[in-house]
mmCIF entry with sequence, helices, sheets and N, C-alpha, C, O atoms, coordinates in Angstrom:
data_MODEL
# 
_entry.id   MODEL 
# 
_entity.id                         1 
_entity.type                       polymer 
_entity.pdbx_number_of_molecules   1 
# 
_entity_poly.entity_id                      1 
_entity_poly.type                           'polypeptide(L)' 
_entity_poly.nstd_linkage                   no 
_entity_poly.nstd_monomer                   no 
_entity_poly.pdbx_seq_one_letter_code       MEFLKDIIRFVLQRKKFWLAPVIILLIILGVLLVIGGGSAVAPFIYTLF 
_entity_poly.pdbx_seq_one_letter_code_can   MEFLKDIIRFVLQRKKFWLAPVIILLIILGVLLVIGGGSAVAPFIYTLF 
_entity_poly.pdbx_strand_id                 A 
# 
loop_
_entity_poly_seq.entity_id 
_entity_poly_seq.num 
_entity_poly_seq.mon_id 
_entity_poly_seq.hetero 
1 1  MET n 
1 2  GLU n 
1 3  PHE n 
1 4  LEU n 
1 5  LYS n 
1 6  ASP n 
1 7  ILE n 
1 8  ILE n 
1 9  ARG n 
1 10 PHE n 
1 11 VAL n 
1 12 LEU n 
1 13 GLN n 
1 14 ARG n 
1 15 LYS n 
1 16 LYS n 
1 17 PHE n 
1 18 TRP n 
1 19 LEU n 
1 20 ALA n 
1 21 PRO n 
1 22 VAL n 
1 23 ILE n 
1 24 ILE n 
1 25 LEU n 
1 26 LEU n 
1 27 ILE n 
1 28 ILE n 
1 29 LEU n 
1 30 GLY n 
1 31 VAL n 
1 32 LEU n 
1 33 LEU n 
1 34 VAL n 
1 35 ILE n 
1 36 GLY n 
1 37 GLY n 
1 38 GLY n 
1 39 SER n 
1 40 ALA n 
1 41 VAL n 
1 42 ALA n 
1 43 PRO n 
1 44 PHE n 
1 45 ILE n 
1 46 TYR n 
1 47 THR n 
1 48 LEU n 
1 49 PHE n 
# 
_struct_asym.id          A 
_struct_asym.entity_id   1 
# 
loop_
_struct_conf.conf_type_id 
_struct_conf.id 
_struct_conf.pdbx_PDB_helix_id 
_struct_conf.beg_label_comp_id 
_struct_conf.beg_label_asym_id 
_struct_conf.beg_label_seq_id 
_struct_conf.pdbx_beg_PDB_ins_code 
_struct_conf.end_label_comp_id 
_struct_conf.end_label_asym_id 
_struct_conf.end_label_seq_id 
_struct_conf.pdbx_end_PDB_ins_code 
_struct_conf.beg_auth_comp_id 
_struct_conf.beg_auth_asym_id 
_struct_conf.beg_auth_seq_id 
_struct_conf.end_auth_comp_id 
_struct_conf.end_auth_asym_id 
_struct_conf.end_auth_seq_id 
_struct_conf.pdbx_PDB_helix_class 
_struct_conf.details 
_struct_conf.pdbx_PDB_helix_length 
HELX_P HELX_P1 AA1 GLU A 2  ? ARG A 14 ? GLU A 2  ARG A 14 1 ? 13 
HELX_P HELX_P2 AA2 PHE A 17 ? LEU A 19 ? PHE A 17 LEU A 19 5 ? 3  
HELX_P HELX_P3 AA3 ALA A 20 ? GLY A 37 ? ALA A 20 GLY A 37 1 ? 18 
HELX_P HELX_P4 AA4 ALA A 42 ? TYR A 46 ? ALA A 42 TYR A 46 1 ? 5  
# 
_struct_conf_type.id          HELX_P 
_struct_conf_type.criteria    ? 
_struct_conf_type.reference   ? 
# 
loop_
_atom_site.group_PDB 
_atom_site.id 
_atom_site.type_symbol 
_atom_site.label_atom_id 
_atom_site.label_alt_id 
_atom_site.label_comp_id 
_atom_site.label_asym_id 
_atom_site.label_entity_id 
_atom_site.label_seq_id 
_atom_site.pdbx_PDB_ins_code 
_atom_site.Cartn_x 
_atom_site.Cartn_y 
_atom_site.Cartn_z 
_atom_site.occupancy 
_atom_site.B_iso_or_equiv 
_atom_site.pdbx_formal_charge 
_atom_site.auth_seq_id 
_atom_site.auth_comp_id 
_atom_site.auth_asym_id 
_atom_site.auth_atom_id 
_atom_site.pdbx_PDB_model_num 
ATOM 1   N N  . MET A 1 1  ? -136.474 -31.585 204.770 1.00 0.00 ? 1  MET A N  1 
ATOM 2   C CA . MET A 1 1  ? -135.287 -32.537 204.887 1.00 0.00 ? 1  MET A CA 1 
ATOM 3   C C  . MET A 1 1  ? -135.697 -33.684 205.817 1.00 0.00 ? 1  MET A C  1 
ATOM 4   O O  . MET A 1 1  ? -135.238 -34.810 205.629 1.00 0.00 ? 1  MET A O  1 
ATOM 5   N N  . GLU A 1 2  ? -136.535 -33.430 206.798 1.00 0.00 ? 2  GLU A N  1 
ATOM 6   C CA . GLU A 1 2  ? -136.901 -34.528 207.720 1.00 0.00 ? 2  GLU A CA 1 
ATOM 7   C C  . GLU A 1 2  ? -137.708 -35.591 206.966 1.00 0.00 ? 2  GLU A C  1 
ATOM 8   O O  . GLU A 1 2  ? -137.624 -36.770 207.312 1.00 0.00 ? 2  GLU A O  1 
ATOM 9   N N  . PHE A 1 3  ? -138.497 -35.206 205.934 1.00 0.00 ? 3  PHE A N  1 
ATOM 10  C CA . PHE A 1 3  ? -139.207 -36.152 205.138 1.00 0.00 ? 3  PHE A CA 1 
ATOM 11  C C  . PHE A 1 3  ? -138.276 -37.117 204.446 1.00 0.00 ? 3  PHE A C  1 
ATOM 12  O O  . PHE A 1 3  ? -138.548 -38.317 204.413 1.00 0.00 ? 3  PHE A O  1 
ATOM 13  N N  . LEU A 1 4  ? -137.123 -36.597 203.862 1.00 0.00 ? 4  LEU A N  1 
ATOM 14  C CA . LEU A 1 4  ? -136.194 -37.431 203.134 1.00 0.00 ? 4  LEU A CA 1 
ATOM 15  C C  . LEU A 1 4  ? -135.535 -38.364 204.104 1.00 0.00 ? 4  LEU A C  1 
ATOM 16  O O  . LEU A 1 4  ? -135.328 -39.529 203.764 1.00 0.00 ? 4  LEU A O  1 
ATOM 17  N N  . LYS A 1 5  ? -135.182 -37.916 205.323 1.00 0.00 ? 5  LYS A N  1 
ATOM 18  C CA . LYS A 1 5  ? -134.579 -38.760 206.343 1.00 0.00 ? 5  LYS A CA 1 
ATOM 19  C C  . LYS A 1 5  ? -135.487 -39.874 206.709 1.00 0.00 ? 5  LYS A C  1 
ATOM 20  O O  . LYS A 1 5  ? -135.045 -41.013 206.861 1.00 0.00 ? 5  LYS A O  1 
ATOM 21  N N  . ASP A 1 6  ? -136.778 -39.576 206.860 1.00 0.00 ? 6  ASP A N  1 
ATOM 22  C CA . ASP A 1 6  ? -137.749 -40.655 207.189 1.00 0.00 ? 6  ASP A CA 1 
ATOM 23  C C  . ASP A 1 6  ? -137.818 -41.694 206.070 1.00 0.00 ? 6  ASP A C  1 
ATOM 24  O O  . ASP A 1 6  ? -137.890 -42.894 206.334 1.00 0.00 ? 6  ASP A O  1 
ATOM 25  N N  . ILE A 1 7  ? -137.795 -41.238 204.846 1.00 0.00 ? 7  ILE A N  1 
ATOM 26  C CA . ILE A 1 7  ? -137.911 -42.222 203.684 1.00 0.00 ? 7  ILE A CA 1 
ATOM 27  C C  . ILE A 1 7  ? -136.688 -43.085 203.646 1.00 0.00 ? 7  ILE A C  1 
ATOM 28  O O  . ILE A 1 7  ? -136.791 -44.287 203.405 1.00 0.00 ? 7  ILE A O  1 
ATOM 29  N N  . ILE A 1 8  ? -135.461 -42.474 203.891 1.00 0.00 ? 8  ILE A N  1 
ATOM 30  C CA . ILE A 1 8  ? -134.211 -43.255 203.908 1.00 0.00 ? 8  ILE A CA 1 
ATOM 31  C C  . ILE A 1 8  ? -134.249 -44.310 204.982 1.00 0.00 ? 8  ILE A C  1 
ATOM 32  O O  . ILE A 1 8  ? -133.875 -45.463 204.763 1.00 0.00 ? 8  ILE A O  1 
ATOM 33  N N  . ARG A 1 9  ? -134.721 -43.885 206.182 1.00 0.00 ? 9  ARG A N  1 
ATOM 34  C CA . ARG A 1 9  ? -134.769 -44.858 207.309 1.00 0.00 ? 9  ARG A CA 1 
ATOM 35  C C  . ARG A 1 9  ? -135.776 -45.954 207.007 1.00 0.00 ? 9  ARG A C  1 
ATOM 36  O O  . ARG A 1 9  ? -135.517 -47.109 207.344 1.00 0.00 ? 9  ARG A O  1 
ATOM 37  N N  . PHE A 1 10 ? -136.924 -45.647 206.380 1.00 0.00 ? 10 PHE A N  1 
ATOM 38  C CA . PHE A 1 10 ? -137.868 -46.658 206.030 1.00 0.00 ? 10 PHE A CA 1 
ATOM 39  C C  . PHE A 1 10 ? -137.304 -47.678 205.061 1.00 0.00 ? 10 PHE A C  1 
ATOM 40  O O  . PHE A 1 10 ? -137.507 -48.881 205.222 1.00 0.00 ? 10 PHE A O  1 
ATOM 41  N N  . VAL A 1 11 ? -136.558 -47.165 204.001 1.00 0.00 ? 11 VAL A N  1 
ATOM 42  C CA . VAL A 1 11 ? -135.987 -48.028 203.032 1.00 0.00 ? 11 VAL A CA 1 
ATOM 43  C C  . VAL A 1 11 ? -134.955 -48.984 203.677 1.00 0.00 ? 11 VAL A C  1 
ATOM 44  O O  . VAL A 1 11 ? -134.910 -50.168 203.343 1.00 0.00 ? 11 VAL A O  1 
ATOM 45  N N  . LEU A 1 12 ? -134.131 -48.458 204.600 1.00 0.00 ? 12 LEU A N  1 
ATOM 46  C CA . LEU A 1 12 ? -133.080 -49.214 205.193 1.00 0.00 ? 12 LEU A CA 1 
ATOM 47  C C  . LEU A 1 12 ? -133.709 -50.252 206.198 1.00 0.00 ? 12 LEU A C  1 
ATOM 48  O O  . LEU A 1 12 ? -133.289 -51.409 206.213 1.00 0.00 ? 12 LEU A O  1 
ATOM 49  N N  . GLN A 1 13 ? -134.658 -49.859 206.989 1.00 0.00 ? 13 GLN A N  1 
ATOM 50  C CA . GLN A 1 13 ? -135.216 -50.755 207.990 1.00 0.00 ? 13 GLN A CA 1 
ATOM 51  C C  . GLN A 1 13 ? -136.028 -51.863 207.398 1.00 0.00 ? 13 GLN A C  1 
ATOM 52  O O  . GLN A 1 13 ? -135.920 -53.017 207.812 1.00 0.00 ? 13 GLN A O  1 
ATOM 53  N N  . ARG A 1 14 ? -136.857 -51.515 206.415 1.00 0.00 ? 14 ARG A N  1 
ATOM 54  C CA . ARG A 1 14 ? -137.739 -52.497 205.790 1.00 0.00 ? 14 ARG A CA 1 
ATOM 55  C C  . ARG A 1 14 ? -137.188 -53.303 204.593 1.00 0.00 ? 14 ARG A C  1 
ATOM 56  O O  . ARG A 1 14 ? -137.857 -54.144 203.992 1.00 0.00 ? 14 ARG A O  1 
ATOM 57  N N  . LYS A 1 15 ? -135.918 -52.978 204.300 1.00 0.00 ? 15 LYS A N  1 
ATOM 58  C CA . LYS A 1 15 ? -135.171 -53.610 203.194 1.00 0.00 ? 15 LYS A CA 1 
ATOM 59  C C  . LYS A 1 15 ? -135.980 -53.502 201.882 1.00 0.00 ? 15 LYS A C  1 
ATOM 60  O O  . LYS A 1 15 ? -136.154 -54.465 201.136 1.00 0.00 ? 15 LYS A O  1 
ATOM 61  N N  . LYS A 1 16 ? -136.462 -52.263 201.655 1.00 0.00 ? 16 LYS A N  1 
ATOM 62  C CA . LYS A 1 16 ? -137.221 -52.004 200.371 1.00 0.00 ? 16 LYS A CA 1 
ATOM 63  C C  . LYS A 1 16 ? -136.266 -51.268 199.393 1.00 0.00 ? 16 LYS A C  1 
ATOM 64  O O  . LYS A 1 16 ? -136.529 -50.137 198.983 1.00 0.00 ? 16 LYS A O  1 
ATOM 65  N N  . PHE A 1 17 ? -135.179 -51.929 199.044 1.00 0.00 ? 17 PHE A N  1 
ATOM 66  C CA . PHE A 1 17 ? -134.186 -51.303 198.218 1.00 0.00 ? 17 PHE A CA 1 
ATOM 67  C C  . PHE A 1 17 ? -134.628 -51.062 196.789 1.00 0.00 ? 17 PHE A C  1 
ATOM 68  O O  . PHE A 1 17 ? -133.970 -50.307 196.073 1.00 0.00 ? 17 PHE A O  1 
ATOM 69  N N  . TRP A 1 18 ? -135.716 -51.673 196.344 1.00 0.00 ? 18 TRP A N  1 
ATOM 70  C CA . TRP A 1 18 ? -136.200 -51.411 195.075 1.00 0.00 ? 18 TRP A CA 1 
ATOM 71  C C  . TRP A 1 18 ? -136.868 -50.029 195.007 1.00 0.00 ? 18 TRP A C  1 
ATOM 72  O O  . TRP A 1 18 ? -137.202 -49.592 193.905 1.00 0.00 ? 18 TRP A O  1 
ATOM 73  N N  . LEU A 1 19 ? -137.071 -49.348 196.078 1.00 0.00 ? 19 LEU A N  1 
ATOM 74  C CA . LEU A 1 19 ? -137.633 -48.020 196.112 1.00 0.00 ? 19 LEU A CA 1 
ATOM 75  C C  . LEU A 1 19 ? -136.550 -46.931 195.807 1.00 0.00 ? 19 LEU A C  1 
ATOM 76  O O  . LEU A 1 19 ? -136.850 -45.805 195.409 1.00 0.00 ? 19 LEU A O  1 
ATOM 77  N N  . ALA A 1 20 ? -135.299 -47.344 196.022 1.00 0.00 ? 20 ALA A N  1 
ATOM 78  C CA . ALA A 1 20 ? -134.205 -46.315 195.821 1.00 0.00 ? 20 ALA A CA 1 
ATOM 79  C C  . ALA A 1 20 ? -134.165 -45.690 194.438 1.00 0.00 ? 20 ALA A C  1 
ATOM 80  O O  . ALA A 1 20 ? -134.064 -44.467 194.349 1.00 0.00 ? 20 ALA A O  1 
ATOM 81  N N  . PRO A 1 21 ? -134.236 -46.420 193.399 1.00 0.00 ? 21 PRO A N  1 
ATOM 82  C CA . PRO A 1 21 ? -134.201 -45.824 192.070 1.00 0.00 ? 21 PRO A CA 1 
ATOM 83  C C  . PRO A 1 21 ? -135.399 -44.903 191.795 1.00 0.00 ? 21 PRO A C  1 
ATOM 84  O O  . PRO A 1 21 ? -135.279 -43.876 191.127 1.00 0.00 ? 21 PRO A O  1 
ATOM 85  N N  . VAL A 1 22 ? -136.561 -45.307 192.336 1.00 0.00 ? 22 VAL A N  1 
ATOM 86  C CA . VAL A 1 22 ? -137.794 -44.418 192.164 1.00 0.00 ? 22 VAL A CA 1 
ATOM 87  C C  . VAL A 1 22 ? -137.599 -43.120 192.929 1.00 0.00 ? 22 VAL A C  1 
ATOM 88  O O  . VAL A 1 22 ? -137.958 -42.063 192.411 1.00 0.00 ? 22 VAL A O  1 
ATOM 89  N N  . ILE A 1 23 ? -137.054 -43.148 194.125 1.00 0.00 ? 23 ILE A N  1 
ATOM 90  C CA . ILE A 1 23 ? -136.866 -41.933 194.915 1.00 0.00 ? 23 ILE A CA 1 
ATOM 91  C C  . ILE A 1 23 ? -135.848 -41.100 194.241 1.00 0.00 ? 23 ILE A C  1 
ATOM 92  O O  . ILE A 1 23 ? -136.068 -39.898 194.092 1.00 0.00 ? 23 ILE A O  1 
ATOM 93  N N  . ILE A 1 24 ? -134.709 -41.660 193.806 1.00 0.00 ? 24 ILE A N  1 
ATOM 94  C CA . ILE A 1 24 ? -133.677 -40.898 193.138 1.00 0.00 ? 24 ILE A CA 1 
ATOM 95  C C  . ILE A 1 24 ? -134.195 -40.188 191.885 1.00 0.00 ? 24 ILE A C  1 
ATOM 96  O O  . ILE A 1 24 ? -133.896 -39.020 191.637 1.00 0.00 ? 24 ILE A O  1 
ATOM 97  N N  . LEU A 1 25 ? -134.972 -40.927 191.116 1.00 0.00 ? 25 LEU A N  1 
ATOM 98  C CA . LEU A 1 25 ? -135.559 -40.340 189.856 1.00 0.00 ? 25 LEU A CA 1 
ATOM 99  C C  . LEU A 1 25 ? -136.491 -39.215 190.185 1.00 0.00 ? 25 LEU A C  1 
ATOM 100 O O  . LEU A 1 25 ? -136.465 -38.202 189.487 1.00 0.00 ? 25 LEU A O  1 
ATOM 101 N N  . LEU A 1 26 ? -137.344 -39.324 191.238 1.00 0.00 ? 26 LEU A N  1 
ATOM 102 C CA . LEU A 1 26 ? -138.276 -38.200 191.618 1.00 0.00 ? 26 LEU A CA 1 
ATOM 103 C C  . LEU A 1 26 ? -137.431 -36.965 192.125 1.00 0.00 ? 26 LEU A C  1 
ATOM 104 O O  . LEU A 1 26 ? -137.796 -35.816 191.874 1.00 0.00 ? 26 LEU A O  1 
ATOM 105 N N  . ILE A 1 27 ? -136.347 -37.227 192.811 1.00 0.00 ? 27 ILE A N  1 
ATOM 106 C CA . ILE A 1 27 ? -135.568 -36.115 193.303 1.00 0.00 ? 27 ILE A CA 1 
ATOM 107 C C  . ILE A 1 27 ? -134.897 -35.380 192.073 1.00 0.00 ? 27 ILE A C  1 
ATOM 108 O O  . ILE A 1 27 ? -134.885 -34.151 192.010 1.00 0.00 ? 27 ILE A O  1 
ATOM 109 N N  . ILE A 1 28 ? -134.370 -36.139 191.155 1.00 0.00 ? 28 ILE A N  1 
ATOM 110 C CA . ILE A 1 28 ? -133.737 -35.503 189.950 1.00 0.00 ? 28 ILE A CA 1 
ATOM 111 C C  . ILE A 1 28 ? -134.726 -34.732 189.159 1.00 0.00 ? 28 ILE A C  1 
ATOM 112 O O  . ILE A 1 28 ? -134.401 -33.633 188.708 1.00 0.00 ? 28 ILE A O  1 
ATOM 113 N N  . LEU A 1 29 ? -135.967 -35.247 188.946 1.00 0.00 ? 29 LEU A N  1 
ATOM 114 C CA . LEU A 1 29 ? -136.952 -34.536 188.229 1.00 0.00 ? 29 LEU A CA 1 
ATOM 115 C C  . LEU A 1 29 ? -137.430 -33.290 188.947 1.00 0.00 ? 29 LEU A C  1 
ATOM 116 O O  . LEU A 1 29 ? -137.736 -32.280 188.313 1.00 0.00 ? 29 LEU A O  1 
ATOM 117 N N  . GLY A 1 30 ? -137.497 -33.358 190.272 1.00 0.00 ? 30 GLY A N  1 
ATOM 118 C CA . GLY A 1 30 ? -137.888 -32.169 191.096 1.00 0.00 ? 30 GLY A CA 1 
ATOM 119 C C  . GLY A 1 30 ? -136.799 -31.084 190.983 1.00 0.00 ? 30 GLY A C  1 
ATOM 120 O O  . GLY A 1 30 ? -137.123 -29.900 190.883 1.00 0.00 ? 30 GLY A O  1 
ATOM 121 N N  . VAL A 1 31 ? -135.526 -31.472 190.997 1.00 0.00 ? 31 VAL A N  1 
ATOM 122 C CA . VAL A 1 31 ? -134.422 -30.484 190.891 1.00 0.00 ? 31 VAL A CA 1 
ATOM 123 C C  . VAL A 1 31 ? -134.492 -29.915 189.515 1.00 0.00 ? 31 VAL A C  1 
ATOM 124 O O  . VAL A 1 31 ? -134.306 -28.707 189.372 1.00 0.00 ? 31 VAL A O  1 
ATOM 125 N N  . LEU A 1 32 ? -134.740 -30.666 188.505 1.00 0.00 ? 32 LEU A N  1 
ATOM 126 C CA . LEU A 1 32 ? -134.773 -30.115 187.096 1.00 0.00 ? 32 LEU A CA 1 
ATOM 127 C C  . LEU A 1 32 ? -135.919 -29.135 186.968 1.00 0.00 ? 32 LEU A C  1 
ATOM 128 O O  . LEU A 1 32 ? -135.789 -28.100 186.315 1.00 0.00 ? 32 LEU A O  1 
ATOM 129 N N  . LEU A 1 33 ? -137.013 -29.449 187.573 1.00 0.00 ? 33 LEU A N  1 
ATOM 130 C CA . LEU A 1 33 ? -138.170 -28.469 187.493 1.00 0.00 ? 33 LEU A CA 1 
ATOM 131 C C  . LEU A 1 33 ? -137.913 -27.225 188.241 1.00 0.00 ? 33 LEU A C  1 
ATOM 132 O O  . LEU A 1 33 ? -138.373 -26.164 187.820 1.00 0.00 ? 33 LEU A O  1 
ATOM 133 N N  . VAL A 1 34 ? -137.187 -27.279 189.357 1.00 0.00 ? 34 VAL A N  1 
ATOM 134 C CA . VAL A 1 34 ? -136.924 -26.060 190.119 1.00 0.00 ? 34 VAL A CA 1 
ATOM 135 C C  . VAL A 1 34 ? -135.918 -25.221 189.404 1.00 0.00 ? 34 VAL A C  1 
ATOM 136 O O  . VAL A 1 34 ? -136.078 -24.004 189.309 1.00 0.00 ? 34 VAL A O  1 
ATOM 137 N N  . ILE A 1 35 ? -134.849 -25.859 188.880 1.00 0.00 ? 35 ILE A N  1 
ATOM 138 C CA . ILE A 1 35 ? -133.810 -25.132 188.158 1.00 0.00 ? 35 ILE A CA 1 
ATOM 139 C C  . ILE A 1 35 ? -134.391 -24.597 186.810 1.00 0.00 ? 35 ILE A C  1 
ATOM 140 O O  . ILE A 1 35 ? -134.112 -23.462 186.424 1.00 0.00 ? 35 ILE A O  1 
ATOM 141 N N  . GLY A 1 36 ? -135.138 -25.367 186.159 1.00 0.00 ? 36 GLY A N  1 
ATOM 142 C CA . GLY A 1 36 ? -135.656 -24.991 184.842 1.00 0.00 ? 36 GLY A CA 1 
ATOM 143 C C  . GLY A 1 36 ? -136.767 -23.967 184.902 1.00 0.00 ? 36 GLY A C  1 
ATOM 144 O O  . GLY A 1 36 ? -137.108 -23.384 183.873 1.00 0.00 ? 36 GLY A O  1 
ATOM 145 N N  . GLY A 1 37 ? -137.333 -23.728 186.041 1.00 0.00 ? 37 GLY A N  1 
ATOM 146 C CA . GLY A 1 37 ? -138.412 -22.831 186.149 1.00 0.00 ? 37 GLY A CA 1 
ATOM 147 C C  . GLY A 1 37 ? -138.102 -21.354 185.868 1.00 0.00 ? 37 GLY A C  1 
ATOM 148 O O  . GLY A 1 37 ? -138.920 -20.671 185.251 1.00 0.00 ? 37 GLY A O  1 
ATOM 149 N N  . GLY A 1 38 ? -136.961 -20.855 186.297 1.00 0.00 ? 38 GLY A N  1 
ATOM 150 C CA . GLY A 1 38 ? -136.671 -19.491 186.080 1.00 0.00 ? 38 GLY A CA 1 
ATOM 151 C C  . GLY A 1 38 ? -135.172 -19.180 185.891 1.00 0.00 ? 38 GLY A C  1 
ATOM 152 O O  . GLY A 1 38 ? -134.648 -18.225 186.464 1.00 0.00 ? 38 GLY A O  1 
ATOM 153 N N  . SER A 1 39 ? -134.525 -19.974 185.109 1.00 0.00 ? 39 SER A N  1 
ATOM 154 C CA . SER A 1 39 ? -133.116 -19.728 184.843 1.00 0.00 ? 39 SER A CA 1 
ATOM 155 C C  . SER A 1 39 ? -132.810 -19.645 183.344 1.00 0.00 ? 39 SER A C  1 
ATOM 156 O O  . SER A 1 39 ? -133.698 -19.855 182.517 1.00 0.00 ? 39 SER A O  1 
ATOM 157 N N  . ALA A 1 40 ? -131.590 -19.349 183.003 1.00 0.00 ? 40 ALA A N  1 
ATOM 158 C CA . ALA A 1 40 ? -131.204 -19.324 181.620 1.00 0.00 ? 40 ALA A CA 1 
ATOM 159 C C  . ALA A 1 40 ? -130.971 -20.712 181.044 1.00 0.00 ? 40 ALA A C  1 
ATOM 160 O O  . ALA A 1 40 ? -130.758 -20.885 179.844 1.00 0.00 ? 40 ALA A O  1 
ATOM 161 N N  . VAL A 1 41 ? -131.017 -21.687 181.930 1.00 0.00 ? 41 VAL A N  1 
ATOM 162 C CA . VAL A 1 41 ? -130.816 -23.108 181.453 1.00 0.00 ? 41 VAL A CA 1 
ATOM 163 C C  . VAL A 1 41 ? -132.151 -23.671 180.999 1.00 0.00 ? 41 VAL A C  1 
ATOM 164 O O  . VAL A 1 41 ? -132.178 -24.730 180.371 1.00 0.00 ? 41 VAL A O  1 
ATOM 165 N N  . ALA A 1 42 ? -133.246 -23.012 181.289 1.00 0.00 ? 42 ALA A N  1 
ATOM 166 C CA . ALA A 1 42 ? -134.575 -23.544 181.042 1.00 0.00 ? 42 ALA A CA 1 
ATOM 167 C C  . ALA A 1 42 ? -134.810 -24.068 179.584 1.00 0.00 ? 42 ALA A C  1 
ATOM 168 O O  . ALA A 1 42 ? -135.389 -25.141 179.415 1.00 0.00 ? 42 ALA A O  1 
ATOM 169 N N  . PRO A 1 43 ? -134.376 -23.335 178.558 1.00 0.00 ? 43 PRO A N  1 
ATOM 170 C CA . PRO A 1 43 ? -134.656 -23.824 177.178 1.00 0.00 ? 43 PRO A CA 1 
ATOM 171 C C  . PRO A 1 43 ? -133.913 -25.163 176.942 1.00 0.00 ? 43 PRO A C  1 
ATOM 172 O O  . PRO A 1 43 ? -134.423 -26.015 176.215 1.00 0.00 ? 43 PRO A O  1 
ATOM 173 N N  . PHE A 1 44 ? -132.762 -25.355 177.521 1.00 0.00 ? 44 PHE A N  1 
ATOM 174 C CA . PHE A 1 44 ? -132.053 -26.606 177.321 1.00 0.00 ? 44 PHE A CA 1 
ATOM 175 C C  . PHE A 1 44 ? -132.669 -27.783 178.029 1.00 0.00 ? 44 PHE A C  1 
ATOM 176 O O  . PHE A 1 44 ? -132.647 -28.906 177.526 1.00 0.00 ? 44 PHE A O  1 
ATOM 177 N N  . ILE A 1 45 ? -133.223 -27.524 179.209 1.00 0.00 ? 45 ILE A N  1 
ATOM 178 C CA . ILE A 1 45 ? -133.852 -28.578 180.018 1.00 0.00 ? 45 ILE A CA 1 
ATOM 179 C C  . ILE A 1 45 ? -135.199 -28.942 179.315 1.00 0.00 ? 45 ILE A C  1 
ATOM 180 O O  . ILE A 1 45 ? -135.522 -30.126 179.217 1.00 0.00 ? 45 ILE A O  1 
ATOM 181 N N  . TYR A 1 46 ? -135.968 -27.971 178.837 1.00 0.00 ? 46 TYR A N  1 
ATOM 182 C CA . TYR A 1 46 ? -137.240 -28.265 178.136 1.00 0.00 ? 46 TYR A CA 1 
ATOM 183 C C  . TYR A 1 46 ? -136.991 -29.145 176.891 1.00 0.00 ? 46 TYR A C  1 
ATOM 184 O O  . TYR A 1 46 ? -137.864 -29.946 176.556 1.00 0.00 ? 46 TYR A O  1 
ATOM 185 N N  . THR A 1 47 ? -135.873 -29.039 176.209 1.00 0.00 ? 47 THR A N  1 
ATOM 186 C CA . THR A 1 47 ? -135.646 -29.846 175.034 1.00 0.00 ? 47 THR A CA 1 
ATOM 187 C C  . THR A 1 47 ? -135.410 -31.334 175.436 1.00 0.00 ? 47 THR A C  1 
ATOM 188 O O  . THR A 1 47 ? -135.538 -32.224 174.596 1.00 0.00 ? 47 THR A O  1 
ATOM 189 N N  . LEU A 1 48 ? -135.085 -31.581 176.654 1.00 0.00 ? 48 LEU A N  1 
ATOM 190 C CA . LEU A 1 48 ? -134.880 -32.989 177.093 1.00 0.00 ? 48 LEU A CA 1 
ATOM 191 C C  . LEU A 1 48 ? -136.231 -33.674 177.147 1.00 0.00 ? 48 LEU A C  1 
ATOM 192 O O  . LEU A 1 48 ? -136.304 -34.887 176.950 1.00 0.00 ? 48 LEU A O  1 
ATOM 193 N N  . PHE A 1 49 ? -137.276 -32.959 177.402 1.00 0.00 ? 49 PHE A N  1 
ATOM 194 C CA . PHE A 1 49 ? -138.610 -33.594 177.623 1.00 0.00 ? 49 PHE A CA 1 
ATOM 195 C C  . PHE A 1 49 ? -139.460 -33.253 176.427 1.00 0.00 ? 49 PHE A C  1 
ATOM 196 O O  . PHE A 1 49 ? -140.619 -33.660 176.358 1.00 0.00 ? 49 PHE A O  1 
# 
């Protein structure tokens, strides 16, 4: 969690707002991979890709 806080502080201090969509997309993909790895939802997530 400290890593995410550092990234958010970097984006806000350096005014690199174009990084926000990239970071959000990476977080969403990471969550999908974690959830889809071993749950009953996995077949539905794999059909998205």
